[in-house]
MDTraj code that builds the backbone (N, CA, C; nanometers):
import mdtraj as md
import numpy as np

residues = "MET ILE VAL ARG ALA TYR GLU ARG TYR SER MET THR GLY SER ASN ARG VAL SER LEU SER VAL SER ILE LEU ALA VAL GLY ASP ARG MET GLU VAL SER LEU THR THR SER GLY GLY SER GLU ALA VAL PHE PHE LYS LEU ASN ILE PHE GLY GLU GLN ALA PHE MET ASP ARG ALA ILE GLU ALA LEU ASP ALA PHE ASP ALA GLY".split()
xyz = np.array([
    [3.7934, -3.4950, 3.5211],
    [3.8445, -3.3593, 3.5092],
    [3.7338, -3.2714, 3.4533],
    [3.7237, -3.1546, 3.5105],
    [3.6260, -3.0555, 3.4654],
    [3.7027, -2.9287, 3.4275],
    [3.6709, -2.8722, 3.3135],
    [3.7306, -2.7456, 3.2706],
    [3.6168, -2.6498, 3.2383],
    [3.6203, -2.5328, 3.2999],
    [3.5193, -2.4293, 3.2759],
    [3.5901, -2.2999, 3.2391],
    [3.5264, -2.2192, 3.1573],
    [3.5818, -2.0889, 3.1201],
    [3.4746, -1.9829, 3.1405],
    [3.5139, -1.8726, 3.1997],
    [3.4240, -1.7606, 3.2257],
    [3.4856, -1.6355, 3.1653],
    [3.4004, -1.5443, 3.1231],
    [3.4494, -1.4205, 3.0631],
    [3.3641, -1.3055, 3.1127],
    [3.4267, -1.1904, 3.1305],
    [3.3516, -1.0715, 3.1698],
    [3.4230, -0.9472, 3.1176],
    [3.3519, -0.8365, 3.1197],
    [3.4091, -0.7093, 3.0768],
    [3.4727, -0.6414, 3.1971],
    [3.5933, -0.5926, 3.1818],
    [3.6628, -0.5202, 3.2873],
    [3.6575, -0.3713, 3.2574],
    [3.5843, -0.2970, 3.3396],
    [3.5749, -0.1522, 3.3189],
    [3.7086, -0.0847, 3.3464],
    [3.7866, -0.1405, 3.4388],
    [3.9158, -0.0814, 3.4722],
    [4.0096, -0.0799, 3.3527],
    [4.0171, -0.1925, 3.2834],
    [4.1078, -0.2024, 3.1690],
    [4.0394, -0.1806, 3.0358],
    [3.9061, -0.1582, 3.0364],
    [3.8268, -0.1416, 2.9145],
    [3.8502, -0.2568, 2.8174],
    [3.8483, -0.3788, 2.8716],
    [3.8686, -0.4966, 2.7886],
    [3.7942, -0.6150, 2.8495],
    [3.7996, -0.7267, 2.7825],
    [3.7385, -0.8487, 2.8344],
    [3.8470, -0.9322, 2.9004],
    [3.8126, -0.9929, 3.0132],
    [3.9052, -1.0821, 3.0812],
    [3.8392, -1.2188, 3.0943],
    [3.9213, -1.3219, 3.0958],
    [3.8660, -1.4563, 3.1089],
    [3.9330, -1.5278, 3.2257],
    [3.8592, -1.6252, 3.2780],
    [3.9078, -1.7085, 3.3873],
    [3.8825, -1.8525, 3.3482],
    [3.9878, -1.9325, 3.3448],
    [3.9751, -2.0757, 3.3185],
    [3.9920, -2.1495, 3.4504],
    [3.8987, -2.2409, 3.4775],
    [3.9011, -2.3192, 3.5998],
    [3.9136, -2.4664, 3.5605],
    [4.0171, -2.5321, 3.6087],
    [4.0363, -2.6752, 3.5850],
    [4.0312, -2.7462, 3.7196],
    [3.9493, -2.8495, 3.7283],
    [3.9352, -2.9265, 3.8518],
    [3.9615, -3.0728, 3.8192],
    [4.0548, -3.1309, 3.8926],
    [4.0880, -3.2718, 3.8742],
    [4.0698, -3.3419, 4.0079],
    [3.9866, -3.4454, 4.0079],
    [3.9633, -3.5238, 4.1293],
    [4.0025, -3.6684, 4.1026],
    [4.0867, -3.7207, 4.1907],
    [4.1286, -3.8606, 4.1835],
    [4.1145, -3.9163, 4.3253],
    [4.0250, -4.0115, 4.3415],
    [4.0007, -4.0661, 4.4743],
    [3.9478, -3.9587, 4.5673],
    [4.0113, -3.9421, 4.6824],
    [3.9680, -3.8402, 4.7783],
    [4.0498, -3.7118, 4.7667],
    [4.1289, -3.7003, 4.6625],
    [4.2122, -3.5813, 4.6427],
    [4.1596, -3.4975, 4.5267],
    [4.1578, -3.3655, 4.5460],
    [4.1090, -3.2740, 4.4422],
    [4.2070, -3.1579, 4.4271],
    [4.2358, -3.1227, 4.3040],
    [4.3225, -3.0085, 4.2732],
    [4.2446, -2.9116, 4.1849],
    [4.2624, -2.7822, 4.2113],
    [4.1961, -2.6782, 4.1331],
    [4.3019, -2.5845, 4.0778],
    [4.2914, -2.5524, 3.9495],
    [4.3838, -2.4599, 3.8849],
    [4.3032, -2.3437, 3.8271],
    [4.3462, -2.2213, 3.8556],
    [4.2818, -2.1008, 3.8038],
    [4.3812, -2.0252, 3.7160],
    [4.3362, -1.9827, 3.5980],
    [4.4212, -1.9063, 3.5074],
    [4.3401, -1.7915, 3.4497],
    [4.3919, -1.6704, 3.4580],
    [4.3245, -1.5553, 3.3997],
    [4.3992, -1.5083, 3.2760],
    [4.3266, -1.4412, 3.1877],
    [4.3892, -1.3783, 3.0717],
    [4.3012, -1.2629, 3.0277],
    [4.3604, -1.1727, 2.9545],
    [4.2846, -1.0574, 2.9075],
    [4.3588, -0.9840, 2.7985],
    [4.2861, -0.9020, 2.7290],
    [4.3461, -0.8237, 2.6218],
    [4.4176, -0.7018, 2.6759],
    [4.5052, -0.6484, 2.5964],
    [4.5798, -0.5296, 2.6347],
    [4.6164, -0.4529, 2.5094],
    [4.6213, -0.3220, 2.5216],
    [4.6595, -0.2389, 2.4084],
    [4.8088, -0.2058, 2.4103],
    [4.8812, -0.2577, 2.5071],
    [5.0244, -0.2288, 2.5178],
    [5.1010, -0.2991, 2.4063],
    [5.2105, -0.2382, 2.3651],
    [5.2914, -0.2939, 2.2585],
    [5.3983, -0.3885, 2.3151],
    [5.4664, -0.3473, 2.4217],
    [5.5786, -0.4253, 2.4733],
    [5.5478, -0.5044, 2.6000],
    [5.4627, -0.4530, 2.6854],
    [5.4272, -0.5269, 2.8064],
    [5.2850, -0.4901, 2.8471],
    [5.2265, -0.5757, 2.9253],
    [5.0870, -0.5619, 2.9637],
    [5.0714, -0.4573, 3.0739],
    [4.9799, -0.3641, 3.0539],
    [4.9607, -0.2566, 3.1498],
    [4.8376, -0.2761, 3.2388],
    [4.7351, -0.3356, 3.1860],
    [4.6082, -0.3404, 3.2588],
    [4.5813, -0.4800, 3.3155],
    [4.6498, -0.5120, 3.4249],
    [4.6322, -0.6426, 3.4881],
    [4.5289, -0.6373, 3.6010],
    [4.4715, -0.5196, 3.6265],
    [4.3810, -0.5044, 3.7397],
    [4.2539, -0.5876, 3.7237],
    [4.1981, -0.5914, 3.6044],
    [4.0771, -0.6694, 3.5807],
    [4.1004, -0.8173, 3.5998],
    [4.2149, -0.8656, 3.5531],
    [4.2485, -1.0070, 3.5704],
    [4.2674, -1.0400, 3.7176],
    [4.3362, -0.9539, 3.7903],
    [4.3613, -0.9785, 3.9322],
    [4.2301, -0.9779, 4.0109],
    [4.1392, -0.8866, 3.9779],
    [4.0092, -0.8821, 4.0459],
    [3.9295, -1.0092, 4.0177],
    [3.9356, -1.0587, 3.8948],
    [3.8658, -1.1826, 3.8582],
    [3.9240, -1.3001, 3.9371],
    [4.0568, -1.3057, 3.9467],
    [4.1237, -1.4117, 4.0220],
    [4.0869, -1.4037, 4.1702],
    [4.0871, -1.2830, 4.2253],
    [4.0528, -1.2655, 4.3667],
    [3.9117, -1.3151, 4.3972],
    [3.8165, -1.2847, 4.3083],
    [3.6788, -1.3312, 4.3286],
    [3.6696, -1.4832, 4.3216],
    [3.7447, -1.5446, 4.2316],
    [3.7433, -1.6899, 4.2200],
    [3.8024, -1.7545, 4.3460],
    [3.9085, -1.6966, 4.3982],
    [3.9704, -1.7507, 4.5204],
    [3.8748, -1.7351, 4.6378],
    [3.8045, -1.6219, 4.6464],
    [3.7044, -1.6021, 4.7520],
    [3.5951, -1.7089, 4.7426],
    [3.5501, -1.7393, 4.6218],
    [3.4461, -1.8407, 4.6035],
    [3.4964, -1.9782, 4.6460],
    [3.6212, -2.0102, 4.6115],
    [3.6778, -2.1390, 4.6541],
    [3.6926, -2.1468, 4.8065],
    [3.7361, -2.0374, 4.8668],
    [3.7493, -2.0341, 5.0122],
    [3.6133, -2.0513, 5.0800],
    [3.5095, -1.9882, 5.0259],
    [3.3750, -2.0005, 5.0820],
    [3.3241, -2.1441, 5.0673],
    [3.3546, -2.2070, 4.9544],
    [3.3141, -2.3456, 4.9309],
    [3.3862, -2.4389, 5.0281],
    [3.5150, -2.4134, 5.0488],
    [3.5961, -2.4966, 5.1373],
    [3.5503, -2.4825, 5.2827],
    [3.5083, -2.3619, 5.3222],
    [3.4649, -2.3380, 5.4603],
    [3.3275, -2.3988, 5.4877],
    [3.2478, -2.4151, 5.3809],
    [3.1093, -2.4623, 5.4001],
    [3.0984, -2.6050, 5.3992],
])
top = md.Topology()
chain = top.add_chain()
for i, resn in enumerate(residues, 1):
    res = top.add_residue(resn, chain, resSeq=i)
    for name in ("N", "CA", "C"):
        top.add_atom(name, md.element.get_by_symbol(name[0]), res)
traj = md.Trajectory(xyz[None], top)
């Protein structure tokens, strides 16, 4: 199992967002899990999910490119 964490600044939400990548390989089978998180100034619910979604989208694009190659 491999676990990696990445962090970047999101200009859209003016905060830092993180992406955790977990990869588990057993035999010829591999599973990948992606989880994003980020800070928010909201009191009751999260308002700035755009940075997290963009980070997730880029990670999925990278996985798709890896799978196609």
